[in-house]
OpenMM code with the backbone's topology and positions (N, CA, C; nanometers):
from openmm import Vec3, app, unit

residues = "UNK UNK UNK UNK UNK UNK UNK UNK UNK UNK UNK UNK UNK UNK UNK UNK UNK UNK UNK UNK UNK UNK UNK UNK UNK UNK UNK UNK UNK UNK UNK UNK UNK UNK UNK UNK UNK UNK UNK UNK UNK UNK UNK UNK UNK UNK UNK UNK UNK UNK UNK UNK UNK UNK UNK UNK UNK UNK UNK UNK UNK UNK UNK UNK UNK UNK UNK UNK UNK UNK UNK UNK".split()
positions = [
    Vec3(11.5144, 5.9298, -7.3556),
    Vec3(11.4698, 6.0043, -7.4113),
    Vec3(11.5315, 6.1225, -7.3706),
    Vec3(11.5370, 6.2133, -7.4444),
    Vec3(11.6438, 6.3573, -7.4823),
    Vec3(11.5566, 6.4419, -7.3861),
    Vec3(11.6580, 6.5313, -7.3141),
    Vec3(11.6282, 6.6406, -7.2217),
    Vec3(11.5524, 6.7712, -7.2862),
    Vec3(11.4462, 6.7627, -7.2275),
    Vec3(11.3748, 6.8575, -7.3014),
    Vec3(11.4172, 6.9989, -7.2534),
    Vec3(11.3580, 7.1293, -7.3405),
    Vec3(11.4134, 7.2553, -7.3310),
    Vec3(11.3045, 7.3523, -7.2515),
    Vec3(11.3006, 7.3883, -7.1521),
    Vec3(11.1636, 7.4583, -7.0650),
    Vec3(11.2361, 7.6448, -7.1332),
    Vec3(11.1682, 7.7095, -7.1505),
    Vec3(11.2031, 7.8312, -7.1357),
    Vec3(11.1213, 7.9487, -7.0902),
    Vec3(11.1145, 7.9937, -6.9765),
    Vec3(11.0230, 8.0897, -6.9296),
    Vec3(11.0926, 8.2175, -6.9654),
    Vec3(11.0179, 8.2893, -7.0717),
    Vec3(10.9984, 8.4389, -7.1036),
    Vec3(11.0219, 8.5311, -7.0330),
    Vec3(11.0735, 8.6853, -7.0195),
    Vec3(11.0827, 8.7604, -6.9766),
    Vec3(10.9209, 8.7729, -6.8946),
    Vec3(10.8780, 8.8770, -6.7962),
    Vec3(10.7414, 8.9553, -6.8010),
    Vec3(10.6888, 8.9994, -6.8619),
    Vec3(10.5848, 9.0051, -6.8937),
    Vec3(10.4844, 9.1156, -6.9372),
    Vec3(10.4536, 9.1691, -6.9228),
    Vec3(10.3634, 9.2823, -6.9718),
    Vec3(10.3297, 9.4059, -6.8661),
    Vec3(10.2353, 9.3516, -6.7874),
    Vec3(10.1525, 9.2347, -6.8153),
    Vec3(10.1038, 9.2184, -6.6849),
    Vec3(10.1686, 9.1446, -6.5547),
    Vec3(10.2822, 9.1065, -6.5947),
    Vec3(10.3222, 9.0133, -6.5091),
    Vec3(10.3838, 8.8798, -6.5070),
    Vec3(10.2482, 8.8486, -6.6567),
    Vec3(10.2920, 8.6911, -6.6362),
    Vec3(10.4155, 8.6696, -6.7296),
    Vec3(10.4563, 8.5364, -6.7694),
    Vec3(10.5718, 8.4841, -6.8316),
    Vec3(10.5311, 8.3176, -6.9283),
    Vec3(10.5497, 8.3787, -7.0494),
    Vec3(10.5271, 8.2734, -7.1537),
    Vec3(10.5962, 8.1735, -7.1013),
    Vec3(10.5505, 8.0505, -7.0538),
    Vec3(10.6017, 7.9559, -7.0678),
    Vec3(10.6240, 7.8799, -7.2232),
    Vec3(10.7575, 7.7961, -7.2619),
    Vec3(10.7326, 7.6841, -7.3742),
    Vec3(10.8132, 7.5722, -7.3195),
    Vec3(10.7699, 7.4854, -7.3591),
    Vec3(10.8725, 7.3398, -7.3561),
    Vec3(10.8889, 7.3028, -7.5024),
    Vec3(11.0419, 7.2742, -7.5279),
    Vec3(11.0862, 7.2519, -7.6606),
    Vec3(11.0012, 7.3665, -7.7593),
    Vec3(10.9205, 7.3832, -7.8927),
    Vec3(10.8707, 7.4301, -7.9779),
    Vec3(10.7438, 7.4659, -7.9159),
    Vec3(10.7104, 7.4187, -7.8147),
    Vec3(10.5313, 7.4637, -7.7957),
    Vec3(10.5455, 7.5220, -7.6856),
    Vec3(10.4663, 7.6340, -7.7133),
    Vec3(10.4045, 7.6944, -7.5840),
    Vec3(10.2830, 7.6978, -7.5299),
    Vec3(10.3284, 7.6484, -7.3405),
    Vec3(10.2015, 7.6302, -7.2716),
    Vec3(10.1281, 7.6947, -7.2263),
    Vec3(10.1423, 7.8313, -7.2365),
    Vec3(10.0720, 7.9464, -7.1886),
    Vec3(10.1209, 8.0326, -7.0960),
    Vec3(10.0706, 8.1473, -7.0142),
    Vec3(10.1271, 8.2421, -6.9481),
    Vec3(10.1583, 8.2199, -6.8105),
    Vec3(10.2220, 8.1781, -6.7395),
    Vec3(10.2462, 8.1485, -6.6046),
    Vec3(10.2328, 8.2546, -6.5309),
    Vec3(10.1353, 8.2920, -6.4045),
    Vec3(10.1779, 8.4247, -6.3432),
    Vec3(10.2561, 8.3979, -6.1719),
    Vec3(10.3131, 8.2552, -6.1390),
    Vec3(10.4171, 8.2337, -6.0440),
    Vec3(10.4249, 8.0922, -6.0576),
    Vec3(10.5200, 8.0565, -5.9635),
    Vec3(10.5609, 7.9075, -6.0092),
    Vec3(10.4912, 7.8005, -5.9839),
    Vec3(10.3559, 7.8287, -5.9185),
    Vec3(10.2581, 7.7242, -5.9284),
    Vec3(10.1762, 7.7017, -6.0352),
    Vec3(10.1590, 7.8137, -6.1373),
    Vec3(10.1435, 7.7991, -6.2681),
    Vec3(10.1936, 7.7405, -6.3392),
    Vec3(10.3738, 7.7663, -6.3042),
    Vec3(10.4584, 7.6965, -6.3731),
    Vec3(10.4626, 7.5257, -6.3599),
    Vec3(10.4546, 7.5170, -6.2517),
    Vec3(10.5042, 7.3909, -6.1881),
    Vec3(10.3486, 7.2818, -6.3036),
    Vec3(10.2361, 7.3747, -6.2936),
    Vec3(10.0992, 7.3208, -6.3283),
    Vec3(10.1375, 7.2497, -6.5039),
    Vec3(10.1806, 7.3928, -6.5844),
    Vec3(10.2056, 7.3684, -6.7139),
    Vec3(10.3300, 7.2566, -6.7366),
    Vec3(10.4252, 7.2578, -6.6262),
    Vec3(10.5105, 7.1350, -6.6775),
    Vec3(10.4474, 6.9889, -6.6202),
    Vec3(10.3692, 6.9654, -6.5108),
    Vec3(10.3184, 6.8641, -6.5251),
    Vec3(10.2205, 6.8109, -6.6559),
    Vec3(10.1480, 6.9035, -6.6854),
    Vec3(10.0413, 6.8967, -6.7937),
    Vec3(10.1366, 6.8198, -6.9194),
    Vec3(10.2709, 6.8755, -6.9492),
    Vec3(10.3479, 6.8340, -7.0535),
    Vec3(10.4078, 6.7253, -7.0461),
    Vec3(10.4111, 6.6762, -6.9219),
    Vec3(10.4736, 6.5572, -6.8809),
    Vec3(10.6202, 6.5503, -6.7754),
    Vec3(10.6273, 6.6811, -6.7611),
    Vec3(10.6800, 6.6694, -6.6310),
    Vec3(10.6864, 6.6921, -6.5244),
    Vec3(10.6422, 6.5820, -6.4904),
    Vec3(10.5568, 6.5441, -6.3293),
    Vec3(10.6814, 6.5617, -6.2179),
    Vec3(10.7655, 6.5480, -6.2350),
    Vec3(10.8552, 6.5121, -6.1221),
    Vec3(10.9379, 6.6695, -6.0445),
    Vec3(10.8873, 6.7924, -6.1190),
    Vec3(10.8723, 6.9392, -6.0874),
    Vec3(10.7641, 6.9968, -6.0004),
    Vec3(10.7668, 6.9852, -5.8960),
    Vec3(10.6814, 7.0939, -5.8238),
    Vec3(10.7520, 7.2451, -5.8058),
    Vec3(10.6544, 7.3100, -5.7127),
    Vec3(10.7077, 7.4197, -5.7196),
    Vec3(10.8569, 7.4856, -5.6634),
    Vec3(10.8631, 7.3990, -5.5680),
    Vec3(11.0300, 7.4258, -5.5415),
    Vec3(11.1054, 7.4168, -5.6677),
    Vec3(11.0968, 7.2670, -5.6708),
    Vec3(11.1719, 7.2195, -5.7912),
    Vec3(11.1861, 7.3373, -5.9215),
    Vec3(11.0650, 7.3384, -5.9475),
    Vec3(11.0799, 7.4361, -6.0972),
    Vec3(11.1830, 7.5988, -6.0765),
    Vec3(11.1933, 7.6594, -5.9254),
    Vec3(11.2832, 7.7499, -5.9013),
    Vec3(11.4406, 7.7082, -5.9017),
    Vec3(11.4731, 7.5606, -5.8861),
    Vec3(11.6261, 7.5301, -5.8794),
    Vec3(11.6554, 7.4537, -5.9910),
    Vec3(11.5329, 7.4096, -6.0901),
    Vec3(11.5838, 7.3110, -6.1831),
    Vec3(11.6537, 7.3744, -6.2993),
    Vec3(11.7977, 7.2543, -6.3173),
    Vec3(11.8533, 7.3317, -6.4154),
    Vec3(11.7872, 7.3513, -6.5473),
    Vec3(11.6865, 7.2461, -6.5693),
    Vec3(11.6052, 7.2239, -6.6962),
    Vec3(11.5468, 7.3465, -6.7617),
    Vec3(11.5573, 7.4517, -6.6522),
    Vec3(11.4732, 7.6066, -6.6910),
    Vec3(11.5299, 7.6984, -6.7259),
    Vec3(11.5259, 7.7523, -6.8463),
    Vec3(11.5666, 7.8884, -6.8489),
    Vec3(11.4890, 8.0110, -6.8450),
    Vec3(11.5923, 8.0566, -6.7355),
    Vec3(11.5033, 8.2084, -6.7508),
    Vec3(11.5328, 8.3210, -6.8024),
    Vec3(11.4447, 8.3506, -6.8674),
    Vec3(11.5089, 8.5125, -6.9450),
    Vec3(11.4397, 8.6215, -6.8801),
    Vec3(11.4843, 8.6851, -6.8655),
    Vec3(11.4305, 8.8389, -6.8004),
    Vec3(11.4175, 8.8571, -6.6679),
    Vec3(11.5018, 8.7482, -6.6013),
    Vec3(11.4938, 8.7419, -6.4306),
    Vec3(11.4806, 8.5849, -6.3635),
    Vec3(11.5250, 8.5630, -6.2768),
    Vec3(11.5009, 8.4319, -6.2439),
    Vec3(11.3653, 8.4119, -6.2178),
    Vec3(11.3550, 8.3050, -6.1121),
    Vec3(11.1959, 8.2618, -6.0711),
    Vec3(11.1582, 8.3471, -5.9407),
    Vec3(11.2302, 8.4268, -5.9032),
    Vec3(11.1839, 8.5076, -5.8045),
    Vec3(11.0587, 8.6543, -5.8721),
    Vec3(11.1263, 8.6418, -6.0207),
    Vec3(11.0374, 8.7576, -6.0708),
    Vec3(10.9415, 8.7171, -6.1719),
    Vec3(10.8334, 8.7912, -6.1573),
    Vec3(10.7040, 8.8099, -6.2290),
    Vec3(10.6561, 8.9495, -6.2262),
    Vec3(10.6795, 9.0254, -6.1919),
    Vec3(10.6149, 9.1762, -6.2297),
    Vec3(10.7316, 9.2338, -6.2928),
    Vec3(10.7033, 9.3042, -6.4025),
    Vec3(10.7821, 9.4505, -6.4596),
    Vec3(10.7619, 9.5702, -6.3483),
    Vec3(10.9031, 9.5883, -6.3409),
    Vec3(10.9400, 9.7792, -6.2354),
    Vec3(10.9336, 9.8154, -6.2986),
    Vec3(10.8689, 9.9131, -6.2684),
    Vec3(10.8222, 10.0734, -6.3682),
    Vec3(10.9669, 10.1286, -6.3713),
] * unit.nanometer
topology = app.Topology()
chain = topology.addChain("A")
for resn in residues:
    res = topology.addResidue(resn, chain)
    for name in ("N", "CA", "C"):
        topology.addAtom(name, app.Element.getBySymbol(name[0]), res)
């Protein structure tokens, strides 16, 4: 099976980040827990909250796993 592409967009005005796997938008995550839940539902069950922060599968746009709110 080909490796899947996970993209976490920059935080929006509410601090949430859109999560996409391949071309499918999974939803808006507000933290690492939300992200790991979305990924498990999409079939990437091996990624928990610690794994998503360090996973090379995830492209973090607009900041890494520690960025969830926009700064004024």
